[in-house]
GULO-879692 format. One line per 10 residues: their letters; for each residue x, y, z of C-alpha. Coordinates in Angstrom, 2 decimals. Layout:
N
a) X Y Z; ... $
***
This chain:
425
xxxxxxxxxx) 47.40 156.65 102.68; 50.03 159.39 102.64; 51.51 158.09 105.85; 51.57 154.54 104.49; 53.35 155.76 101.37; 55.87 157.65 103.48; 56.42 154.57 105.65; 57.05 152.34 102.63; 59.29 154.96 101.04; 61.29 155.39 104.25 $
xxxxxxxxxx) 61.64 151.65 104.80; 63.15 151.07 101.37; 65.22 154.26 101.44; 66.68 153.49 104.87; 67.27 149.91 103.74; 69.36 151.19 100.82; 71.10 153.81 102.93; 71.81 151.39 105.77; 73.11 148.76 103.38; 75.60 151.20 101.86 $
xxxxxxxxxx) 76.68 152.36 105.33; 77.12 148.79 106.56; 79.19 147.80 103.52; 81.44 150.82 103.98; 81.87 150.05 107.70; 82.76 146.42 107.00; 85.38 147.44 104.46; 87.02 150.03 106.74; 86.01 149.08 110.25; 87.89 150.10 113.39 $
xxxxxxxxxx) 87.40 146.55 114.68; 88.99 144.60 111.81; 90.41 146.76 109.04; 92.28 149.53 110.90; 94.01 147.29 113.49; 95.02 144.80 110.78; 96.32 147.52 108.42; 98.22 149.19 111.26; 99.92 145.94 112.20; 100.64 145.22 108.52 $
xxxxxxxxxx) 102.55 148.52 108.37; 104.77 147.39 111.23; 103.38 149.48 114.09; 103.66 148.40 117.77; 100.75 146.36 119.05; 100.19 148.74 121.99; 98.95 151.50 119.70; 96.88 149.09 117.61; 95.05 148.22 120.80; 94.28 151.92 121.31 $
xxxxxxxxxx) 92.38 152.38 118.04; 89.06 150.98 119.25; 89.19 152.73 122.68; 89.78 156.07 120.94; 86.75 155.42 118.74; 84.68 154.58 121.82; 85.79 157.60 123.87; 85.19 160.11 121.08; 81.85 158.42 120.38; 80.69 158.77 123.98 $
xxxxxxxxxx) 81.81 162.41 124.24; 79.75 163.23 121.18; 76.68 161.49 122.57; 76.99 163.25 125.92; 76.97 166.61 124.17; 74.52 165.98 121.35; 71.64 163.98 122.84; 69.61 167.19 123.52; 69.81 168.11 119.82; 67.44 165.29 118.93 $
xxxxxxxxxx) 64.42 166.93 120.47; 64.31 169.10 117.34; 62.29 167.55 114.50; 63.32 167.11 110.86; 67.08 167.35 111.42; 68.06 163.77 112.19; 68.90 162.77 108.63; 71.21 165.76 108.33; 73.07 164.66 111.46; 73.42 161.24 109.82 $
xxxxxxxxxx) 74.85 162.79 106.66; 77.31 164.91 108.63; 78.58 161.86 110.51; 78.96 159.72 107.38; 80.85 162.38 105.40; 83.18 163.24 108.30; 84.13 159.56 108.65; 84.93 159.37 104.94; 87.16 162.45 105.14; 89.12 161.04 108.12 $
xxxxxxxxxx) 89.78 157.79 106.28; 90.91 159.63 103.16; 93.64 161.09 105.38; 94.58 157.57 106.51; 94.74 156.29 102.93; 96.94 159.17 101.78; 99.26 158.81 104.78; 99.61 155.07 104.20; 101.03 155.51 100.70; 104.09 157.24 102.14 $
xxxxxxxxxx) 103.99 155.51 105.51; 106.64 156.42 108.07; 106.47 154.72 111.43; 106.75 157.98 113.36; 103.56 159.33 111.76; 101.41 156.21 111.77; 100.27 156.38 115.39; 98.99 160.00 115.36; 97.38 159.60 111.94; 95.51 156.41 112.82 $
xxxxxxxxxx) 94.48 157.65 116.27; 93.29 160.97 114.81; 91.21 159.08 112.26; 89.83 156.86 115.04; 88.78 159.95 117.02; 86.98 161.44 114.02; 85.35 158.10 113.22; 84.10 157.72 116.79; 82.69 161.24 116.91; 81.08 160.96 113.48 $
xxxxxxxxxx) 79.63 157.49 114.00; 78.31 158.53 117.40; 76.37 161.34 115.77; 75.03 159.29 112.87; 74.19 156.24 115.01; 72.31 158.25 117.62; 70.35 159.97 114.85; 69.69 156.68 113.06; 68.40 154.80 116.11; 66.14 157.66 117.09 $
xxxxxxxxxx) 64.92 158.11 113.52; 63.83 154.52 112.95; 62.05 154.54 116.31; 59.99 157.53 115.16; 59.16 156.80 111.52; 58.93 152.99 111.41; 56.61 150.67 113.39; 58.05 148.00 115.68; 57.56 145.05 113.33; 59.48 146.76 110.50 $
xxxxxxxxxx) 62.43 147.88 112.66; 63.72 144.37 113.29; 63.19 143.36 109.68; 65.06 146.48 108.57; 68.09 145.96 110.82; 68.63 142.30 110.04; 67.78 142.60 106.31; 70.16 145.47 105.65; 72.95 143.66 107.49; 72.49 140.57 105.31 $
xxxxxxxxxx) 72.33 142.61 102.09; 75.43 144.57 103.11; 77.31 141.35 103.77; 76.49 140.03 100.28; 77.76 143.22 98.62; 80.85 143.21 100.82; 81.68 139.67 99.73; 81.27 140.63 96.08; 83.68 143.55 96.50; 86.23 141.49 98.45 $
xxxxxxxxxx) 86.13 138.59 95.96; 86.51 141.02 93.05; 89.52 142.53 94.79; 91.12 139.09 95.16; 90.37 137.82 91.65; 90.39 140.74 89.25; 92.84 143.31 90.63; 96.54 142.58 90.78; 98.72 144.43 93.28; 102.48 144.25 93.75 $
xxxxxxxxxx) 102.05 143.74 97.50; 99.47 143.06 100.18; 99.26 146.71 101.31; 98.00 147.84 97.91; 95.23 145.25 98.09; 94.30 146.34 101.61; 94.08 149.99 100.52; 91.78 149.11 97.64; 89.22 147.91 100.17; 89.62 151.16 102.09 $
xxxxxxxxxx) 88.93 153.32 99.02; 85.88 151.21 98.17; 84.55 151.79 101.70; 85.09 155.53 101.41; 83.22 155.66 98.10; 80.26 153.77 99.54; 80.12 156.19 102.49; 79.56 159.04 100.08; 76.85 157.04 98.27; 75.11 156.43 101.61 $
xxxxxxxxxx) 75.19 160.17 102.37; 73.43 160.91 99.08; 70.72 158.30 99.73; 70.11 159.72 103.23; 68.90 162.96 101.66; 65.88 161.08 100.28; 64.51 160.05 103.71; 61.15 161.66 104.49; 61.47 162.64 108.13; 57.98 163.21 109.51 $
xxxxxxxxxx) 56.71 164.15 112.99; 55.52 161.22 115.17; 51.81 160.42 114.70; 51.14 157.99 117.54; 50.85 159.73 120.89; 49.23 156.84 122.74; 52.40 154.77 122.94; 54.25 157.30 125.06; 55.44 156.11 128.43; 57.03 157.78 131.41 $
xxxxxxxxxx) 59.28 160.77 130.60; 63.03 160.31 130.47; 64.81 160.67 133.80; 65.82 164.26 134.38; 68.54 165.68 136.49; 67.43 167.55 139.56; 68.80 170.88 140.70; 70.74 173.46 138.76; 72.91 172.34 135.90; 76.59 172.41 136.80 $
xxxxxxxxxx) 78.03 171.18 133.51; 77.64 168.38 131.00; 79.39 165.74 133.11; 77.47 166.44 136.33; 74.21 166.63 134.41; 74.98 163.30 132.78; 75.82 161.69 136.14; 72.56 162.96 137.61; 70.56 161.53 134.72; 72.43 158.23 134.94 $
xxxxxxxxxx) 71.74 158.02 138.67; 68.03 158.53 138.03; 67.98 155.98 135.21; 69.74 153.34 137.33; 66.74 153.29 139.65; 64.75 151.78 136.78; 65.07 148.00 136.91; 65.09 147.22 133.17; 67.72 149.88 132.44; 69.98 148.69 135.28 $
xxxxxxxxxx) 69.84 145.11 134.00; 70.40 146.32 130.46; 73.59 148.14 131.47; 74.97 145.06 133.20; 74.22 142.99 130.12; 75.96 145.51 127.85; 79.03 145.47 130.09; 79.24 141.72 129.69; 78.51 141.81 125.96; 81.48 144.12 125.46 $
xxxxxxxxxx) 83.43 140.85 125.37; 81.75 140.27 122.00; 81.90 143.85 120.72; 85.60 144.32 121.46; 86.72 140.81 120.49; 87.26 141.37 116.76; 90.20 143.84 117.07; 92.12 141.30 119.15; 91.32 138.54 116.69; 92.55 140.92 113.94 $
xxxxxxxxxx) 95.80 141.50 115.81; 96.15 137.76 116.36; 95.59 137.03 112.66; 97.94 139.84 111.60; 100.84 138.25 113.49; 100.64 135.36 111.01; 99.11 136.81 107.83; 99.75 140.58 107.62; 102.09 140.24 104.61; 99.99 137.64 102.77 $
xxxxxxxxxx) 98.10 138.88 99.72; 94.41 138.16 99.95; 94.45 137.67 103.72; 92.47 140.78 104.67; 90.00 140.17 101.86; 89.49 136.64 103.18; 88.84 137.94 106.67; 86.38 140.52 105.34; 84.60 137.75 103.44; 84.53 135.60 106.58 $
xxxxxxxxxx) 83.03 138.37 108.70; 80.49 139.13 105.96; 79.43 135.48 105.80; 78.97 135.64 109.56; 76.65 138.61 109.16; 74.65 136.78 106.49; 74.32 133.74 108.73; 73.32 136.02 111.59; 70.71 137.73 109.43; 69.06 134.40 108.70 $
xxxxxxxxxx) 69.23 133.11 112.27; 68.69 136.17 114.46; 65.45 137.34 112.82; 63.84 134.07 113.82; 65.31 133.99 117.32; 64.33 137.65 117.89; 60.68 136.70 117.37; 60.99 134.66 120.57; 62.92 137.31 122.54; 65.88 139.62 122.19 $
xxxxxxxxxx) 67.58 138.11 125.30; 67.50 134.74 123.52; 69.51 136.33 120.71; 72.03 137.65 123.24; 72.45 134.28 124.96; 72.95 132.28 121.76; 75.31 134.93 120.36; 77.48 134.59 123.46; 77.86 130.85 122.90; 78.88 131.43 119.28 $
xxxxxxxxxx) 81.42 134.02 120.46; 82.88 131.39 122.79; 83.34 129.09 119.79; 85.16 131.87 117.88; 87.54 132.40 120.77; 88.14 128.70 121.14; 89.11 128.42 117.47; 91.50 131.39 117.76; 93.14 129.83 120.81; 93.49 126.54 118.93 $
xxxxxxxxxx) 95.48 128.26 116.16; 97.90 129.55 118.79; 98.65 126.11 120.19; 98.50 124.13 116.92; 100.73 125.67 114.18; 99.12 123.52 111.47; 95.86 125.41 112.04; 97.42 128.80 111.23; 95.78 128.96 107.83; 94.10 132.00 106.33 $
xxxxxxxxxx) 90.76 130.26 105.87; 90.71 129.01 109.49; 91.26 132.53 110.76; 88.49 133.51 108.35; 86.28 131.08 110.26; 87.10 132.92 113.49; 85.87 136.16 111.94; 82.77 134.42 110.60; 81.77 133.25 114.06; 82.55 136.47 115.92 $
xxxxxxxxxx) 80.81 138.58 113.28; 77.71 136.43 113.56; 77.76 136.78 117.34; 78.38 140.52 117.20; 75.55 141.01 114.71; 73.15 139.32 117.08; 74.04 141.32 120.20; 74.41 144.61 118.27; 70.92 144.53 116.81; 69.35 142.85 119.85 $
xxxxxxxxxx) 70.42 145.67 122.16; 69.10 148.26 119.67; 65.72 146.53 119.54; 65.70 146.04 123.31; 66.12 149.72 124.14; 63.66 150.80 121.42; 61.02 148.47 122.86; 61.38 149.89 126.37; 61.39 153.61 125.54; 59.07 156.21 124.06 $
xxxxxxxxxx) 60.00 158.68 121.33; 60.66 161.42 123.89; 62.90 159.43 126.22; 64.72 157.26 123.64; 67.60 159.65 122.76; 68.45 160.03 126.46; 68.44 156.33 127.24; 70.52 155.57 124.15; 73.02 158.28 125.07; 73.15 157.29 128.74 $
xxxxxxxxxx) 73.85 153.65 127.97; 76.31 154.38 125.17; 78.32 156.86 127.21; 78.53 154.58 130.25; 79.48 151.55 128.16; 81.87 153.67 126.11; 83.85 154.65 129.21; 83.88 151.13 130.55; 84.75 149.66 127.15; 87.58 152.13 126.51 $
xxxxxxxxxx) 89.19 151.33 129.85; 88.78 147.60 129.33; 90.06 147.65 125.74; 93.10 149.68 126.72; 93.83 147.29 129.58; 93.55 144.33 127.22; 95.82 146.13 124.74; 98.47 146.65 127.39; 98.22 142.98 128.34; 98.63 141.98 124.69 $
xxxxxxxxxx) 101.67 144.25 124.35; 103.39 143.05 127.52; 102.53 139.37 127.16; 100.80 138.10 124.03; 97.49 138.82 122.28; 96.31 135.33 123.26; 95.89 136.45 126.89; 93.11 138.97 126.17; 91.44 136.32 124.01; 91.36 133.92 126.98 $
xxxxxxxxxx) 89.66 136.61 129.08; 87.21 137.46 126.31; 86.06 133.84 126.02; 85.51 133.63 129.78; 83.36 136.77 129.81; 81.43 135.48 126.79; 80.31 132.50 128.85; 79.22 134.67 131.80; 77.28 136.92 129.38; 75.36 133.90 128.11 $
xxxxxxxxxx) 74.25 133.01 131.63; 73.22 136.59 132.43; 71.19 137.08 129.23; 68.71 134.47 130.43; 67.71 136.79 133.32; 66.66 139.69 131.08; 63.04 140.51 130.39; 61.68 139.74 126.94; 60.94 143.43 126.45; 57.31 142.94 125.44 $
xxxxx) 56.12 145.34 128.14; 57.82 148.36 129.63; 59.55 147.67 132.92; 58.77 149.73 135.96; 61.10 151.32 138.43 $
***
């Protein structure tokens, strides 16, 4: 009975904590908010394209270093708190710098904040994924992830609508910053709720599978040790296929910053534009929460495939606004963010569930770290390349490439296992 009480308590506590975290991330995300704000302040597009790669690189460095920490029990929630608070502090620096913005300081300030955000979110995300795998059963994990995303989207819409209707600002920048401060406040609320989680040792020993792949030979440093572990993991069929899928699904994960840059070229100085885009992305998350829970009951690869098709539709709509000036309306760009947010929500939670289903408590932190680091490197290089292309040509060119990869990702997702049974090497 005690364990059942702890499980119920943890489910509702993590639901509240995760909802607050998700709302704060939506209000101040590195995918939508920071690139849009940076462009609104008149910064060059090249550096705006660097924000997400810096987040990814700092995230992967953290996960390379910190994965071994998670073998220690009863500390995961404190890692989560540390990551959440550090992110809030970095964004306070951004908010303060923006009030007296000078072009020469914008790039280092935003990139510094992106580095802190990546490091902090890497720590809290790794702790969170490992924690829910240990203290919640499989059937409640999926319900938790999709439910908290939908709840967070509702609260985000309420905040964004209130910002548009009830607070008057002399310019668009003041309105944008209000959303940032709201996100910072909710981060601190999430940190307080995290303290209430009851982190207990794992009770079920029968579900353990093969141990995580270990490097052979003497350790010669973090990088070589990581490469040895990755080499061992790549001999496992399900993990190899999973990495290929994640490489393709980067076209969904990294799409939103380029859609933000595209929208900012037309609407950066328009009051209410960023709030509208936040509302659009939140509606996409709500729609995803209703749809993906049902599709995930069939299989997580089915979620990935359908999400890729929806991402193609988002890209197609963005491309249409480029060629047809009459379509360059705030609400139509909001529709782009609705579609891509829905697609991203599906692949983001599907890959979390996929790797949890295939791993035991002991091996999970290593597989999460291995995949995140590898994809982080690949994603940073790809995002930077797309940013350079956008700077030298036009942001529409990366969007064309993103849509093409979305379609390939849909085809590949159909080859993945359903994840009901652990794959063998």
